[in-house]
C-alpha positions as CSV (number, residue, x, y, z in Angstrom):
1,M,13.5,102.6,-19.8
2,R,10.3,105.1,-18.3
3,C,9.8,106.8,-21.8
4,G,9.5,103.3,-23.5
5,R,7.0,102.2,-20.9
6,A,5.1,105.1,-21.4
7,F,4.9,104.9,-25.3
8,F,3.9,101.5,-24.6
9,V,0.8,102.3,-22.2
10,L,-0.2,105.0,-24.9
11,L,0.0,102.7,-28.0
12,L,-2.3,100.1,-25.9
13,A,-4.6,102.9,-25.0
14,C,-4.8,103.9,-28.7
15,H,-5.4,100.2,-29.9
16,A,-8.1,99.8,-27.5
17,Q,-10.1,103.1,-28.7
18,W,-9.7,101.7,-32.5
19,A,-10.9,98.3,-31.4
20,A,-13.9,99.9,-29.7
21,A,-14.5,101.8,-32.7
22,L,-15.4,98.8,-34.6
23,D,-18.8,98.3,-34.1
24,F,-20.5,96.3,-36.6
25,R,-24.3,95.7,-37.1
26,S,-27.3,95.2,-39.6
27,V,-30.2,96.6,-40.7
28,K,-33.2,95.5,-39.2
29,E,-36.0,95.6,-41.9
30,T,-35.8,95.6,-46.2
31,G,-36.7,99.1,-47.0
32,V,-34.9,101.1,-44.5
33,A,-33.5,104.7,-45.6
34,L,-30.1,106.0,-45.3
35,Y,-29.9,109.9,-45.2
36,E,-27.4,112.3,-45.7
37,E,-28.0,114.1,-42.5
38,P,-29.5,113.0,-39.1
39,S,-32.9,114.0,-39.9
40,L,-36.1,112.5,-41.6
41,A,-36.3,115.8,-43.5
42,A,-32.5,115.2,-44.8
43,R,-32.3,113.8,-48.3
44,K,-32.6,109.9,-48.7
45,L,-29.1,108.4,-50.4
46,F,-30.6,105.2,-50.7
47,V,-32.9,102.4,-49.3
48,V,-31.4,99.1,-48.1
49,S,-32.2,95.4,-47.5
50,R,-32.8,93.5,-44.3
51,Y,-29.2,92.2,-42.5
52,Y,-27.2,94.7,-44.8
53,P,-24.1,95.1,-42.8
54,V,-22.7,98.5,-41.8
55,E,-20.2,99.5,-39.3
56,V,-21.6,102.1,-37.0
57,M,-19.0,105.5,-36.7
58,T,-21.0,107.2,-34.0
59,V,-24.1,107.8,-32.1
60,Q,-26.2,111.1,-32.2
61,N,-29.4,111.2,-30.1
62,D,-31.3,108.6,-31.9
63,W,-29.4,108.3,-35.4
64,S,-26.2,106.4,-36.1
65,R,-23.6,107.6,-38.3
66,V,-22.8,104.4,-40.5
67,R,-20.4,103.2,-43.2
68,D,-20.8,100.1,-45.6
69,A,-18.3,98.0,-47.4
70,T,-18.2,100.6,-50.5
71,G,-16.8,103.4,-47.8
72,G,-20.2,105.2,-48.5
73,I,-21.2,107.1,-45.2
74,A,-24.8,108.1,-44.3
75,W,-27.3,108.4,-41.3
76,I,-29.6,105.9,-40.1
77,P,-32.5,105.8,-37.4
78,S,-30.5,103.7,-34.6
79,A,-33.9,102.1,-34.0
80,G,-33.3,100.5,-37.7
81,L,-30.4,98.8,-36.7
82,S,-30.0,95.2,-35.2
83,K,-27.1,94.1,-32.8
84,R,-26.7,91.0,-35.2
85,H,-23.4,91.1,-36.8
86,M,-23.3,90.1,-40.4
87,L,-20.5,90.1,-43.1
88,L,-20.7,90.6,-46.9
89,V,-19.0,88.7,-49.2
90,T,-16.7,90.9,-51.2
91,A,-14.7,88.0,-52.9
92,E,-16.2,86.4,-56.4
93,R,-17.6,83.4,-54.0
94,S,-16.8,82.3,-50.9
95,E,-16.7,78.5,-49.8
96,A,-17.7,77.4,-46.3
97,H,-16.4,74.1,-45.0
98,A,-17.2,71.8,-42.0
99,A,-14.0,72.8,-40.1
100,P,-11.4,75.9,-40.4
101,D,-9.1,74.2,-42.8
102,A,-9.8,74.5,-46.7
103,K,-9.1,70.8,-47.0
104,S,-12.3,70.1,-44.9
105,A,-15.4,69.0,-46.5
106,R,-17.2,71.9,-48.5
107,L,-20.9,72.6,-47.2
108,Y,-21.6,75.8,-49.7
109,T,-20.8,78.2,-51.5
110,I,-22.0,82.4,-51.2
111,A,-21.7,84.4,-53.9
112,R,-20.3,87.8,-54.1
113,D,-22.5,90.2,-52.1
114,G,-24.1,87.2,-50.1
115,V,-24.7,87.8,-46.4
116,V,-23.7,85.4,-43.4
117,E,-24.2,86.2,-39.9
118,M,-21.0,85.6,-37.7
119,I,-21.6,83.3,-34.7
120,A,-18.0,83.1,-33.4
121,P,-15.0,85.5,-33.4
122,P,-12.6,84.9,-36.0
123,Q,-9.6,82.5,-35.2
124,A,-6.5,81.8,-37.5
125,G,-7.9,83.3,-40.5
126,W,-11.3,81.6,-40.3
127,V,-14.4,82.6,-39.0
128,K,-17.9,80.7,-37.9
129,V,-20.9,81.9,-40.0
130,H,-24.5,80.9,-40.2
131,H,-26.2,80.9,-43.6
132,R,-29.9,81.2,-43.8
133,D,-29.9,78.6,-46.3
134,G,-27.0,76.5,-46.0
135,G,-26.3,76.2,-42.3
136,D,-23.3,76.8,-39.9
137,G,-19.7,76.6,-41.7
138,F,-16.1,78.2,-42.0
139,V,-15.3,80.7,-44.3
140,R,-11.9,82.5,-45.0
141,I,-11.9,86.1,-43.4
142,D,-10.5,87.4,-46.5
143,D,-13.5,87.2,-48.4
144,F,-15.7,89.2,-46.3
145,W,-16.4,92.7,-45.2
146,G,-17.5,93.5,-41.8
147,L,-15.1,92.1,-39.3
């Protein structure tokens, strides 16, 4: 019994570390470059727009190593990141509803690669979001990256 309890505690600790590692942010301004290494002298991989969502994997001094929805990994100056939790539509399109129910009124549609801000934690397969053009609504979590 003691071994089972130790395993359970270890499992919870590992899960807590994994959950804490999911740190989603967004890019503050349009035109921020992502680099191959944590240095302004490093090769620029690409330039991203404002609200581009990323997962912070690690922080080293004033730099953050991030992953995007495609799985690409790059470095960005930490000052270029916002704490706003943005989600990227990965489905062909996603519909925002008035309530967390597919039968509720459809408020607006978001196309693939569209970005919305998460304003409440996910519950029962739905997440409350804000779209800058469409207001607040509930969307299915399966349609998004960044959760």
